[in-house]
N, C-alpha and C positions, 0 to 999 in steps of 0.2 A: 480578566484573573492572568497574574504572572505568578501564581504559585512555586512556579518551578526553579524562580529565582532562590529560592530559599531550602529547595530540595537538591540540591547539588552537594557533592561530597563535603567540600569546605564553604557549603551555605548556611542561612541562618536568618535570624532577623535583622543584623547588619549587611546583609545583601538583599534585604527585599526590591532595593531601586535599581537594581544591577542591569535591567531589560532599559527601563524608562528613562535612565541616565545615557543611555546609547544614541549617537547620532540615527543610527538604523531605524529608531522608535519614532522618529520625530513626524515625519510624513504618516507613519502606520497610524498613530494616535490620535492625530489631527483628522484624520479623514473617519475613523470611528465616530470619534465627538462631534464632527458636522453630519456625518449621516443620520445619526442619534436625533439631533434636533432638527435637522431639516425633517425627518421622518413624522417625529411627535409633536409639532409648535403648536401647531393647531387644536390640540387636545385641551379644552378648558380643565379637564382635572390634575392636569401635571401643573405643580408649582415651585418645583426645584428641579435641577439637572443633575445628576451625578457624573463626573466624570468617571468612573469605574470602582473596580473593589477588590482591594488585595494585591494590587499591582505597583507597591512601592510609591517612589516619589523622585520625581527629575525635572531636566528643563522641557522635556515634551510635555509632561500634562501642565507645566505652565503656562505656556504658550499655547495649550489646547483653550486652558481655563481661560486666557484672555480673549481668544477668539469667541469663546460663546458668550462671555460679557459684553464683549462687543456687537455680538448680532442679535444677541435677546437681553436686555438692561431690565426686562419686566420682571424674570425670575429668579430666583436665589443659587449659588452654585454651591454644590456640596462635594465633599472626596475626602472619605477616613483615611486612605493611602499618603495624605500628606505628614500624617503623623511619623511616617516609616522613613527617616531618609538617611541617605547612605554614604558611607564615606567621608562624615565632616561637611557633606555638602548645604550650601547654605541656601535654604531654601526660602520663595518667595511664595505666600500664600494668602498675597492682597485681594485675587481674586477669588477666594472662599469665601464666604458671608456665614458660615457655619465652623464649629469645634466639633469633629465628628469623632469618633470612638466607639471599639465594640470590645464590649467583655469587659470594661473599666470595672474594677471595685468600689464599694461604696467611700474609700478611703481617696480613692483616686478622685472620683467625684466633689469632695469637699475641698481638696485641695484646689483644684481649678477655681470653683466658685467662692473661695476666701479670696482670690485675689482680684480685687476692685478692676485692676487694669485688664481681664480677662471679659471683655465685653461681649465676644461674639456667642452666639445661641449655642448651648453644649447639646449634643444630637448623639444619642446611642442608636447607628446604624442598625447594631444587632447586640440583643444583650437575654436573657433569661432562657439560655441553651434549652429547649423544650424535648430533653431527650430521655426516653424510658421515664423512671419515676421522678418525675420533676417536672419543671423547672420549681425551687423551694425560694427561700427570700424574697419574694417579688417584692411583698410589701415593705422592706427595708430599701427597695430602689425608689418607688413611689413618696416615701415619707420624705426623700431628699427631692424627689421631679416637685412634688407639690409645695416645698419650702424656698423654692428662689427662683423668678420667673425666666430667669437665663435660662434654665435647664426645659428645653422642648421637649424633652419626650424620649420613645425610643420605638424600637421594633422587637416583636419578640422575633428569635430565629428558633422553628418556624414553625408556618401553619401546619403541614403536613407531613405524615413519614410518610419516606420514598421505600419501598419494597417491593419484591414481584411476591405476584400472586401465583402460586403453582399448585393449587387443588386447594381441598375441602378434608376438613377433620370427620371423623365419625359423627359428631356432634354438628354437624355443618358450619363450623367456624370455617375462616380462611388461614390457609398456610401463606407462610410469606419466607421469602428469599432475600437476601441480603449480601452485601460483598463477599468474596471469594467462596461463596457455596455453588458457583459455576466452575471452579478452579481459574478461575482469572488470576492475573497479576499484572501492573498492581489494584488493590481495590481500597476502601475505606471501612472494611467491617460494616456492621451496623450504624456506621456513625451519619449518615442518611437517615437511619429512623430516627428522626430527632424533631417530630411535629408534635404540635397540642391537640391534631384529631390523628385519627391510624388510616391508615392507607385506603379502608372503605369510607372516610371521612365519621365515623363512631367518634365522641366524646371521649377524650383522656382526662383523669384527675388533674392533668397539668392546664386544661383549659377551663374546667370548672374551678380552679385556682385565681387563675390571671380574670375571670369574669367577674369576680367578687370582688378583687382589688381594685379593677377599673369599674366599680359600681357607681352610678351618676349623683349619689348622695351618700354624705357621711356624716352618722349621727352620734355625738357623746352626750352624756348625762349630765343634765344641772342639777336638779334634786327629783332623785328617786321618790320621795314622799309626795311632794305634790306634784308629780309626773311631766315634770318639765324638763325639756330633748332639746338640743339644738341640733338644729339640720343645717348642713353645709352642702351646696348646690356645687358639683364639681363641672357640673357643663358649661360650656364658654360661650354659647350663644342662646341657650332655651330656658325660659322660667318656669319649673318643677310643675307648676299648674298645668303648661302646656303640654306635659309627657309623662306624668306618672301619680299615682296614689299610692299611699301606705295601708298595710294592714297591722297592727299588732297584736300580742298576746303577752299576756304575764303567766310564767310558768314556774310553779313553787314543787321540789322534790318530786320533778317530771313531771307534773302533770298541770295540763292550762286549768289556770283559774279565772281568766277573765281575757275577752277579745275586744276588738275594737277597727274601724276604720277611719281614718283621713282623706277627702276625696281631693281638698283643694289647698295645695301647698305653694300660695303665691309667696317665692323664693327666686328671685331673680337670677340670672347667669353670674356666678362665682360671688352668689350671696350667701349670707347666712341668718336663721332666724331662729329663735325658741319657741316650738309649739307647747302646749299644754294638754296630755293626753290621761282621759277620764278612766282613772282604775282604783283599785283600794291595796293596798300593800297587805301581802300575809303577815300575819305576825311572826311565824315562825319559818324554816328551813329556807332551803339556798334559793335563791328566785333568782330569774331571769327575767328582763323585758325583750321577747325577739320581734323586730321590724323588718317586714319583708316590702319591698319595692316592686309594684306593677305597672306598664305601659298601660296609658289611659285608651291608646284608639289603634284601630288597625295602621300600619304603616307596611312601607313594599314588600319587606322581607318576614313581618312579625306580626300577630295578631294582637288586638287587645286582651290583656290577662296575662301577657308575658313577662314572666319573672327576669328584674333586672339586677338583684340582688339582696341583699341583707345585713344586718346589723344584728350585734346581741350584746345591752347592756346589762350588766351586773347589779341586783337591786340589791341585794339583800346576800351576804358570805354565809355560810352553813356548811353540813357535811350531808350527803345525801344518803336519806332511810329509806331502805330499800325495803317492798312488801316481800316478806318469806311465808315459805309453808309454816301453818299451824304446827306449832309447839318447839318450834326452831328457836335457839336462843336457852335451850334447856343444858345447859352445860355440864349436868350431873345427873345420873339416873336418881330417881326420888328417893330409892331403899339406901340410899348411901348419904354419909355425913361428910364425905371428903375428905377421911384421915388414913393413914398408911395402911388401918389394922383392917378396914371395912370396906376402902373404895376399891371398886373394880379395875382399878387401874394398876398396871404393872410394868417392871423394866427390868429386862433380864440382858447383862451383857455376854454374848459368846462371840470370842473375839472371830473375825474383825465386825461384829455386828451389834446391835442394840436392838433387843426385840421388845417395842414399845405395845401393849394391849388394854383392852377395856370393853366393856360390853359390850359392841358391836364393830369393831376394829381391832386390825392388826396391823403394824407396819415395821417394817426390819430398815432400821438407819444404818448405811455404811460408813465405818469410821475411817474409812481408807478416802473413797471419794467425797464424803461430809455432804450426801443429800441421802434421799429415801431410795432405797432399792425395791422396794414394794409397800402398796398402801391397797389393802382391802377391808371393807367396809360390809357390813350385812351380808358376806361372804360372795362380794363382788368383787375384783378388781378395778381400781382409780388407775393405776400407772401398768402399761404393758411394756414398757420398761424403763429401767432406771431414770432419776430424776437428774438432771444436770445442771451445774452452773453454768452460762452462757453469755460468749462475750462476741460470737461471731455474728453478722449478718451478710446475706447473700449480695456480693458488690453491686450496687448501682450503677447504673451507666455514669453517674456523677460522681462515683467513689473511682473513676479508673484510673487515677492518680495516686490518690493515696492508700485505694487497695494493697498496693506493691509495699507500700510501708508496713501495711498491716501485717500481711503474709509474710514478710520478711521479719515482723517481731513473734510469729508463731500464733497471733490470735486466732489465726483457724485449724490451729492443732495443740491447742493448751490442754495441761492438764492440772488435778488437783495434786497437791504435797502437802497432808497433815501433820503439825507437828504434836500438837496437845489434843486429849480429848477429856473430856471430866461431865462424867453423868452425876446429877443428882434429883435431889425432891424437891419444891418448895411449894409453898402453900399460901394464896390469895384469898380475896375474898369469895371469890368462886368455888374453889375447891383446891384439892392438891395437883400439882402438874409434875411430868417429869420434864429436866431441864436436859441437855444436851451441848455444851460447850466446848468451839473446836479454835485452836489457834491454825492459820494454814494460810497458804500461799497458791496463786497460780501461774502456772509460766509455761512454756515449750522449753521441749529439748534442746537443751544448748543454748538456751537464753537466759536474759537476769531473768527474775519476778515481776510478772506485769504486775500483781496486785499483792498483796498483803492484807489479810483479812482475818477481822474475830466475828465468829457466829454464835448464836444463841436460840439454840430451838427450844421450844417451849410447847410439850402437846398437856392438853387437860383431858379430864375424864370422858368429855364426849369425842376427843378425837381432833379436835380444833389444835391446829398450828400457827405459832407465830412466830416468824424468824426477824431477829435483827443483827443486821450485819454492819460493822463499821470497815470501811475500806481504805486502805493506804496505797495510791496508785503511784508507780514508778513513773514520774514527768519525764525521765529520759526518751522514754519510749512515746509513739505519736498516739493522740487522743484515741479514746477506745469507741469503736461501733456500737456497743452496749453495754451493759451488763445486768446478768439478772437469771431465773430460774427456766429451764426449759421441762415439762411435763410432753409423755409421750400418753396420751389416753384413748381409751378404746374410742374405734370410730362410731360408735352408738352416740358419744356424745356431738351431737352435731348442730347444737343450736346455743346462740349466745344471745344475753342481753346486758347491756352496761350504760354507765352513767359515766360520760365523759365525752371528747370530739368525736362527733359521728353526722352524719351519716359513711360519709366516704371515710379514706383511709387519713389520718392527721398527725404530722409530726411537727419538733419544736417551730420551725421554720416553714412549715406547707401545711397549714389549718384554717387558712381563709374562707376556703369553700366550706368546710365545717361548722357546728356550732355547739356548745355546751347541752346535755338532752340524754335521754334516757333512750334507748335504740335495741332493736332487737334484730336481729338476721341470722339465717342459714351458714355453716361453716363456709360451704361452697360459695355464698355470695362473699365471702372476707376475703377474695382474692382479685386483684386486677391482671388481667390476662395480657401481658407486654410481650411484644414480641422478642424482645431478650427477655429470660425470664433473670430475676432480681426482687430482693426486699419489696415489699409492698405490702400497704394495707395495715400496718399497725395504727394503734390509737392511742393518743398521747393525752394526757389531763383526765386521766379516768380515776375514779374515788369507788369504782363498785364493779366486778365483772360475774356475771352466772355462767357457768359453761354447762349446760342441760342435756342430758339423756332420759331425765323424766323419771329417772327413779332415784338416784343420788345423787343431786345436781353439788358441781364444784362451789363454792362462792369465795370471791377472793376479795380483801379492801386491802387498804396500807393508811398508814397515819399520815403520808401524802399521798399526791397525787401519783400516778405510774402509769405506767406504757405495756400494751399487750399487743400480740396479734395469735390470733388462733386460724390456721391452714391446714388443707390438705396436704399441703407439701413441705418436707423439710428444706429446711437452709441449705443442706447441703446439696439436694436435689437442684435447688434452682441456682447452685451456684456452678452447678457440673453441665447444665445442659444450654446450650447455645439458641433453641428455638423454644416455643412454648408448646408447639406439637411434639416433642420428645419428650414433655414433662410426664413423670410416672407419679402416680397420688401414691402417700404414704398410707399404710393400713390401720395407721394409728391418726388421731385426731391432736395435732402439734400445738401445745400451750406456752408461747411465752410472755414471761413476766417479766417485766424489767424496770428496773428502778430510774434508769433514763438509755433514751436510743439517741444518739446523735442526729443532728439535721441531716436535709437532703442536698441543699446547694445548687450550684450548676455548675462544677467544673469539668463537666465532660468537655465544654470550651469556654470557662470563664474562671471567675477570680474562683480564690481558694473557700472553703466553708468558713464563713463568719466564727469568730472564736465564741461569740455566747450561744453558738447551736452547737456547740462539740462539748461531748465527754471527757472535759480535760482537767475537772478539779480534783486536786491534789488530795484529797480526803471526802468522804461521803458517809451516809448513814442511811441505809435500806431498811425498811420495818413492812413486813407486809405478814396477812394472815389467810392462811387457807382453811374454810372452815367446808361443813356441809350441810344439805337442804337433803333430807330426806322425804320423796314423796310417796304417801301411801294412801 
């Protein structure tokens, strides 16, 4: 490795080959290549020699490559550094058998593969940088890898986090140090904490994501009514019948209605077949077919029954219908007619507040901040702090570049400026409502508007809150981390159940280890304990969320699918602290309800987040409903 060639004061990508092009390097590089080949030539597992890593290109490597090919013409030769040419040097890469790159974008793949003159296999010697909450967008890589036989595949960087164990926390978890924690210079900070497993080899969400992307079989729906499913064997040499079996379940409205198993899947390597599963399609309700693949026999490292991956196929679209406590849904007290004269619903304007009360609730809306300061139901606080509009997320390792633009734009210090407020009453088929409409902007001090918004809050006689927001985003500013509401609820709200992607965290580009379903978890479980604190464990694609304290549960639904995060930690705490063992829990249960959360990507050492996973739309509409379920 010759990273020093780019670290000089005048260095950069253009000087990568500075060392390799000097005469003094000829014998040194040749000697290393010869010793490497001579040492390992009898290892049958080696199918390709690599001339090095990140050391640029020049005559020294060309000579060494020619020697390797002349000494051992039975193996391929690789070197990614050949793409880093210095000073207009005319490179000869005839001794290299593959075109190797690291951290290319999907667009760069397509450019290479679109040229039929490029006949050498395309190899990613490093990709999907697995740092922190990541990698995202792995599926996008494999869509292209599977699409062209010239794409040989790639190597995820890397397997294991590198960090120094410095003791244990009070609960027995390891404490880890990384670059700079010993006062040394130079160092790379936490840049070596970039593996699919933690230093103690426990599994990260990134490994689970990668595992299911590279599952040995992929399924697609042919005909959901007749149970016809196409299975494609992604293995290169093995018939599926010799390796795995599948189980399946039909899940309607979050409940399993049928199950089955198929033991013999006679599908040859790289082949595909349509099979027919026996089940009855439910008449109503959102319905999925879940397929799970299991190992048939004991193998060297894994036993029979080892889970190999899964697919989920949508059989019938629909809206999840939750089971709620008896009496839920009665929008008006029984003794009212829903008129202004008889309804218990009142609204009183007392600048700068609007006080909205009903039979069992009292809310105080702040016309300056545009949200509720307090919400009391059945004499109990729902909010411990005022509700907030929320744009920020604790930067992930993959946000290490974009976060500087976010902070420059003031996304981490935004404020609300309200221009107009209108309070009125409306009547619908369920009864009378109080309506609060506002025109407002979100911006940071000394910065342009980030968002210009129109909000309509509708409160009915039972205290249900319906919010509609139309937003216009300033497209001259960076894409947003997220947009939504943040609630600070009493810590007694300690459980959630939800219908969305789970059970692990899920994002627009990182949900292949998750599937749509009904899940339940304690709030403390909704946190991935990453060594460097950052945004984690949000859940996208949600239709329903219940945050429970066993007395007055919060029920969240939306016109469209939404994202949520429920945590014991604030995003400010996750942003500020450098190590997980420094984190202090919030005295609240922090509930983030998002119209959208931008994806994760792998930009810690890789391409920028793909546009389709960014919150960069110019206009959007956000509809969400906050209701309550009293448990008696």
